[in-house]
C-alpha positions as CSV (number, residue, x, y, z in Angstrom):
1,M,0.8,-14.8,21.4
2,N,4.0,-12.9,20.5
3,E,6.2,-11.1,22.9
4,P,8.6,-8.2,22.3
5,E,12.2,-9.3,22.1
6,T,13.3,-6.7,24.7
7,T,11.5,-5.2,27.7
8,P,9.5,-2.1,26.5
9,L,10.5,1.2,27.9
10,E,7.8,2.4,30.3
11,I,7.2,5.9,31.5
12,E,4.5,6.8,34.0
13,T,3.3,10.3,34.6
14,G,1.8,9.4,38.0
15,A,1.0,6.6,40.4
16,A,-1.6,3.9,39.4
17,P,-2.0,4.9,35.7
18,A,-5.6,5.3,34.5
19,F,-4.7,5.4,30.8
20,S,-2.0,3.7,28.7
21,I,-0.4,4.8,25.4
22,I,1.4,2.1,23.5
23,W,3.7,3.9,21.0
24,L,5.5,2.2,18.1
25,H,8.7,3.7,16.5
26,G,9.5,3.9,12.8
27,L,11.8,1.7,10.7
28,G,15.4,1.6,11.9
29,A,14.7,3.5,15.1
30,D,14.1,2.1,18.6
31,C,12.0,2.7,21.7
32,R,14.2,5.7,22.7
33,D,13.2,7.6,19.5
34,F,10.0,8.8,21.2
35,E,11.0,8.7,24.9
36,Q,10.3,12.4,25.2
37,L,6.7,11.9,24.0
38,P,5.2,12.5,27.5
39,Q,6.9,15.9,27.6
40,M,6.0,16.7,24.0
41,L,2.3,16.2,24.5
42,S,0.1,18.6,26.6
43,L,-1.2,16.1,29.2
44,P,-3.7,16.7,31.9
45,P,-1.6,17.5,35.0
46,D,-3.7,15.3,37.3
47,L,-4.2,12.3,35.0
48,P,-1.7,9.4,35.5
49,I,-0.7,7.9,32.1
50,R,1.6,5.0,31.3
51,F,3.5,5.2,28.1
52,I,4.8,1.8,26.8
53,L,7.4,2.1,24.0
54,P,8.5,-1.4,22.7
55,D,11.3,-2.2,20.3
56,A,10.5,-3.7,17.0
57,P,12.2,-7.1,16.3
58,R,15.5,-7.0,14.3
59,R,14.9,-8.3,10.8
60,P,16.4,-8.0,7.3
61,I,14.8,-5.2,5.3
62,T,14.7,-6.1,1.6
63,L,14.4,-2.4,0.5
64,N,17.6,-1.6,2.4
65,G,19.6,-4.4,0.7
66,G,18.8,-7.0,3.4
67,M,20.3,-4.9,6.1
68,V,19.2,-6.1,9.6
69,M,17.5,-3.4,11.6
70,R,14.6,-2.9,13.9
71,G,11.4,-3.1,11.8
72,W,7.8,-4.1,12.4
73,Y,7.7,-5.8,9.0
74,D,9.7,-6.1,5.8
75,L,9.6,-3.6,3.0
76,T,10.3,-5.0,-0.5
77,G,10.4,-1.8,-2.6
78,M,9.4,1.8,-2.8
79,E,5.9,0.9,-4.0
80,I,4.8,0.4,-0.4
81,V,1.4,-1.1,-1.1
82,K,2.7,-3.9,-3.4
83,Q,4.0,-7.2,-2.1
84,E,3.2,-6.2,1.5
85,D,4.6,-8.3,4.3
86,A,1.3,-9.7,5.8
87,V,3.1,-12.2,7.9
88,G,5.4,-9.6,9.5
89,L,2.4,-7.3,10.1
90,E,0.6,-10.1,11.9
91,E,3.6,-10.9,14.0
92,S,3.9,-7.3,15.1
93,A,0.1,-7.0,15.7
94,G,0.6,-10.0,18.1
95,I,3.3,-8.1,20.0
96,V,0.9,-5.1,20.4
97,D,-1.9,-7.5,21.4
98,A,0.3,-8.9,24.2
99,L,1.0,-5.4,25.4
100,V,-2.6,-4.5,25.4
101,D,-3.5,-7.6,27.3
102,R,-0.9,-6.8,29.9
103,E,-2.3,-3.3,30.4
104,I,-5.8,-4.8,30.8
105,A,-4.4,-7.2,33.4
106,R,-2.8,-4.2,35.2
107,G,-6.2,-2.6,35.5
108,V,-6.4,-0.3,32.5
109,P,-9.5,-1.1,30.4
110,R,-9.3,-1.4,26.6
111,S,-11.3,1.8,26.2
112,R,-8.5,3.7,27.9
113,I,-5.7,2.3,25.9
114,V,-4.3,4.2,22.8
115,V,-2.1,2.5,20.3
116,G,-0.2,4.8,18.0
117,G,3.0,5.2,16.1
118,F,5.2,7.0,13.6
119,S,5.6,5.8,10.0
120,Q,5.9,2.0,10.0
121,G,4.8,2.0,13.7
122,G,1.7,3.9,12.8
123,A,0.9,1.4,10.1
124,V,1.0,-1.4,12.6
125,A,-1.1,0.6,15.0
126,L,-3.8,1.0,12.3
127,H,-3.6,-2.6,11.3
128,Y,-3.9,-3.9,14.9
129,G,-6.4,-1.4,16.2
130,L,-9.1,-1.7,13.5
131,H,-9.0,-5.5,13.3
132,G,-9.9,-6.0,17.0
133,T,-13.1,-7.4,18.3
134,E,-13.4,-4.5,20.8
135,P,-12.7,-0.8,20.2
136,L,-9.6,0.8,21.7
137,G,-9.6,4.2,23.3
138,G,-7.9,5.5,20.1
139,V,-5.5,4.8,17.3
140,V,-2.9,7.4,16.2
141,G,-0.9,7.3,13.0
142,L,1.7,10.0,12.2
143,S,3.3,10.1,8.7
144,T,1.9,6.7,7.9
145,Y,-0.6,4.7,5.8
146,L,-3.1,1.8,6.1
147,P,-1.4,-1.5,5.2
148,L,-3.2,-4.1,3.2
149,S,-5.8,-1.5,2.4
150,Q,-7.3,-3.5,-0.5
151,Q,-8.3,-6.2,2.0
152,F,-9.4,-3.9,4.7
153,A,-13.2,-4.1,4.1
154,Q,-13.1,-7.9,4.2
155,H,-11.1,-8.2,7.4
156,A,-11.8,-5.2,9.6
157,Q,-14.0,-5.9,12.6
158,P,-17.2,-3.8,13.2
159,E,-16.2,-3.2,16.8
160,G,-12.7,-2.2,15.9
161,L,-14.0,0.3,13.4
162,R,-15.6,2.2,16.3
163,T,-12.1,3.2,17.5
164,P,-11.5,6.9,16.9
165,I,-8.5,7.6,14.7
166,F,-6.0,10.5,14.5
167,L,-4.0,10.7,11.3
168,A,-1.4,13.4,10.5
169,H,0.9,13.7,7.5
170,G,3.5,16.1,6.2
171,L,2.7,17.9,2.9
172,F,6.3,17.4,1.8
173,D,6.9,13.8,2.9
174,P,9.5,12.2,0.6
175,V,9.3,8.8,2.2
176,L,5.6,8.1,2.4
177,A,4.1,10.6,0.0
178,L,1.0,12.5,0.9
179,P,-1.3,10.8,-1.6
180,L,-0.6,7.5,0.2
181,G,-1.9,9.0,3.5
182,E,-4.9,10.6,1.8
183,A,-5.8,7.3,0.1
184,S,-5.6,5.5,3.5
185,R,-7.8,8.1,5.0
186,Q,-10.4,7.6,2.3
187,V,-10.5,3.8,2.8
188,L,-11.0,4.3,6.5
189,E,-13.8,6.9,6.0
190,D,-15.4,4.7,3.4
191,N,-15.7,2.0,6.0
192,G,-17.3,4.2,8.5
193,C,-14.3,5.1,10.7
194,D,-14.2,8.3,12.7
195,V,-11.0,9.9,11.4
196,S,-9.4,13.2,12.4
197,W,-7.1,14.2,9.5
198,Q,-4.4,16.9,9.7
199,T,-1.6,18.0,7.4
200,Y,1.5,20.1,8.1
201,P,4.2,21.8,5.9
202,I,6.8,19.3,7.0
203,P,8.7,16.3,5.5
204,H,8.8,12.8,7.1
205,S,8.9,14.2,10.6
206,V,6.9,15.4,13.6
207,S,6.1,19.1,14.3
208,P,5.1,21.0,17.5
209,E,1.9,22.0,15.8
210,E,1.1,18.3,15.0
211,L,1.7,17.3,18.7
212,A,-0.5,20.2,19.8
213,D,-3.3,19.0,17.6
214,L,-2.8,15.4,18.8
215,S,-3.0,16.6,22.4
216,A,-6.2,18.4,21.7
217,W,-7.7,15.3,20.1
218,L,-6.7,13.1,23.0
219,S,-8.3,15.6,25.4
220,A,-11.5,15.6,23.3
221,R,-11.8,12.0,22.4
222,V,-9.9,9.8,24.9
223,W,-9.6,11.3,28.3
224,P,-11.2,11.5,30.8
225,G,-13.4,9.2,28.5
226,P,-16.2,7.0,29.5
227,E,-16.1,5.1,32.8
228,T,-15.4,1.4,32.1
229,A,-15.9,-1.3,34.7
């Protein structure tokens, strides 16, 4: 089982958290990139939530001339879905799995754990969450895509496919173009996933409207959620 190379940033909104959100940053960023996420979301005032923000490993990124930076997996070219780094994806999925297991050991059931992320982090969240043998509370992907989508139907787990998904994308995204997000949504829906899909007039970024919609989705689909022993 993989471990993050640094201690994840943790933020708790109250004592004895009942829910956990594991959030993965984008390529070249770090755990501090979304440290304001608890303030950016409209959270239930009386619901204690633990946010876990890990750092991706440092690795050379082929697309960036081999520059070493924090990345969940390598990118070899602008054609994102060609020559995908399956090994790197699995390594990062292992990091997330270790964090999920730790939350379960701390008393938060899997049904109350959300795994999400932005851009490359969102891709790992989708890859991890839908290949699990048990559903998560939810998976969130902002400005992202489904990696290894051509193999998805063969490798996705029926229980993992029960995880509700929130996907959001900018209409003017120059990094991960909108059609890539739309194609990912289609693959997920074709495989029976429950996908909430939203678009916004923004580039490769996050907007207040997007976070408001994510907050509403979390309130409707994740918490207070079903009681789990």
